[in-house]
N, C-alpha and C positions, 0 to 999 in steps of 0.2 A: 181259433186264432183270428180269423177275419172279423168276427163280431167285436173282439177285444180291440183290434186295431182300428175299427171304425169309430171308436170313442176317443181316439187320440189324433191330434193334429200336430204335426211337427213343422218347424220353420227352417231348420238347417240340417238336422240329422233325423234319421228314422229309428229303426229298431235294432237292437243287438241281442241276440240269444232270446228272442221273444219278450224283451223288456224295453220300455221307453229309454231313450238315451239322447242326451243333448238338450236342445231347447224345444219345448212343446207344451200342449195343454191336454189334460186328461179329465174326463167327466165320469163320475161314478153313477150307478143306478139311483142312488138316493138323492142325487142332485148336487152333491158336493163336487167341487172341481179344484184343480191345481194347474197353474200356468207358470212355467219357469224352467229351471235347469233340472236335469235328471242324470242319474248315474246308476247303472245296474238296476234299473227299474225303481229306484227310490228318489225322493225329492232330495236334491243335493246342489247347493249353490244358492242362488237368489231366486225367489219366486213368491207367488201369492196363492193362498188356499182359502176357500170359502166353504163353510159348513151349511147344512140345511137350516140350522137355527138362525142363520144370518150373521153369525160370528165370522170373523176373518182374521187372517194373519198374513202380513207381508214383511218379508225380510230374508234372513239367511237360514239355510237348512243344512243338515249333515246326516247322512244315512237315514233319511226319512223323518227326522225329528227337527223341531225348531232349535236352532243352535247358532249362536252368534249374536247379531243385533237385529231386532225386528219389532214390529208393532202388532199387538193383538187387540182387537176391538170386539165388544159384545153388543148385542142389540139393545141392552138396557142402558147404554151410554158409558159403561165402564171401558177403560182404555189403559193398556200397559205399553210403555215404550222403553226399550232398554235391552239388556243382555239376556241371553238364554243359554241353557245347556241341557241337552236331552229332554226337551219339552218342558223344562222348568225354568222359572225366572232365576237368573244367576248373574251376579255382577251388578253394575250400576243401572238403576232403572227408575222410572216414574210411573206410579199407579194412580189413576183417577178412578175412584169408586162411584157406583151409581148413586150413592147418597150425597156425593159432592165432596167427600173426604179425599185427601190427597196424601200419598206417601212418596217421598223422594229420598233415595239412598241406596244402600247395598242390599243385595239378596244372595241367599245361598240355598240352592236346591228347593226353590219355591217359597222360601220364608225370608222375612226381613232379618238380616244378620249383619252386624257391624254398625257404623254410623248411619243415621237416617233421621229424617224429619217427617212427622205425621201431623197434618193440619186437619182438624175436624171442621166440618161444614158450619157448625155452630160458633166457631171462633176459638175454641181451645187448641192448644198446640204442644206437641212434645218434640224436643230436639235432643238427640243423644244416641246412646248405644242400644243395640238390639241383639237378642240371642233367641233363635228358634221362634221368631215371630212375636216376641214379647219385649217390653222394656227390660233391659238387663245391663248393668254396668252404670256408668255415670250419665245422667241426663237431666234436662230441665223441662218441667211441665208448667205451662202458663195457662191459667183459666181466664175465660172472657170476663169474669167478674173481678179480676185483678189479683187473685192469689197466685203465688209463684213458689214452686218447689225446685230446689237445685241440690242434687245429691245422688246417692246410690239407689239402684233399683235391682230387684231380682224377681223373675217370674211375673213381671207386670205390676209389682207393688214396691213401695219404698222399703228398703232393707239396708241397714247400716247407717252411716252418718249422712245427714241432709239438713238443709236450711229452708224453712218455710217462712215466707214473707207475706203478710196480709195487706190489704189495701190501705189500712190506717197507719202502716209503717211498723207494726208489731213484727218482731222477728223471733222465730223459734229455731235455735241451732241445737239439733237433737239427734239422739239415737232412735232408729226406727226398726220395727219388726213387723213383717206381714202387713205393711200399709198403715201401721199405727205407731205413735210415739211410745217407745219402750226403753227405759234406761235414763241416763242423764240428759238434761235439757237446759240450755242457757236461754232464758227468755228476756227480751228487751221490749217493753211496751211502746207502742207508737204514740204520737201526739194526741190521738183521739181516744186513748184508753180511759176507762172510768176509774173512780176511786177504788182503793184496795178492798177486795172482798175475799174472805177466806172460808166462807161458809160451805162452799161447794167444792168437792174434789173431782167432780166429773169434768172431763175434757171431751166435749161432744163434736169437736171439729172432725168432719168426715170428708176426705178427699173425693172429688167428683169424678175421678177417672173410672172408666169401665174396665172390665177385664180384657186386656189386650189379647189374651189367649183365644178369644172368640172373634178377633178381627178376621173377616173372611178374605179370601183371595180367589182370583180366577183359578179354576181347576180344570185343566184339560185331561189330566190323568193319562190313561193309555189310549185316549180317543184319537182316532185318525180318520181321515176321509175314506180310507180303504174299507174300514169296518163299518162305515156309515154312522159313526158316533156323532153326537151333537157338539155344540160349541161350549164355551165357558158357562159355568153356573152363575146365576145372579149374585151380585155382591151386596151384602147388607151388614156392614160392621156396626156394632152397637154404638149408641150415642152416650156421651158423658151424662151422668145423672147425680142427683143429690144436692146437698148444700153444705156450707161450712160455717162454723162459728165456734167461739170459745165462751164458756159460761161466765166469764168474768173473774174466774179464780186467779188471783194474783195480779190483776190489772191495777196499775197505779198511775196517777197523774204525774207528769214531769219525767225527768231523767231517772235512770236507775236500772238495775238488772236483777233478775231473780234466777236462782238455780232450782230446778225441779227434778224430781224423780218420777218417772211414769212407769206404769205397768199396764200393758194392754190398752193404752190410750187414756188411762185415768191417772190423775196426780195422786201420788202416795206420800210425798214429802216435798217441802218447799222452804227455801231460805230467801230472805230479802237481803241483797248484797249491800254492804255498807258503802261501797263505792263501785262504780262501773269501771273496773280496772281489769283488763284482759289478762295480765300476768298474774294478778291475785286470784282471779277466777280459775285459771288453769292450774295454779298451785293447789287451790282448794280441791279441785277435781282429782288432782294427782294423789292427794292424801286420802281420797275415798269419800270425804264428806266435808263441807264447809264448817269452820269453827266460829265461835262467837266473835273473834276479832275481825272476821271478814264479813260475816252475815248474821242476820237474826232469824232464828228458826220460827217459821210461821205455822207449820203444821207437820205432823208426822203420824 
């Protein structure tokens, strides 16, 4: 008992039933230490803990766990500031990754969940809903190259209805499945589009988003200074990659609209609309396929 007590310095209260109680500092054999409020021998209230790795947490605690509002800093420059529950990020918080990426938004049990904004160090940005650490629900992704997708997501990929806008002004209002256009698509070419070409049915536009399933987060796990465990693991979320383009299939100069049918990212059918009339287009889609009075079949 005397050896244990010698590692503890108290400022206002001493020990209760052989446990630290009140305000004080405790240093473990591995070099980690905690200074702050104690209750029944556990960190409870406000305090600061430093691990041997150099990671540190300063904020609120409950029953020995990070709980409330606090800041966790890692030696690699990663930093989280926000809500905690049972040693996991929970509630509103801001995560700076060692790569320079930043996430601001809601967390649930250590994962992004609810509305949030993720800014990649390279300039790409996602602003929308999350579920289980992945893009899920409605969200907008803007690439540094100028492409913009606004629509539905599931499991980190486009799923459902969404609008893709290219830098030249071309717009794809389409159905998506597993990150690719699949189903009906209303296409309006931008001012920089080329002459109509129907030779190719391939649509090679590939979104540059990486799999958000692999975005890393700080993980303290069951680590605690008492067990001598280290601090958070290094953070290395993947970077966006790839490029995007359309083969020119269906591009036309001037105004006009096209209806396409996609299957797994490839154009299988296409009509050139006689007029860019939203009501007429919606009526055509409601019938299952455009007819000759509304559009000219280009390919099937």
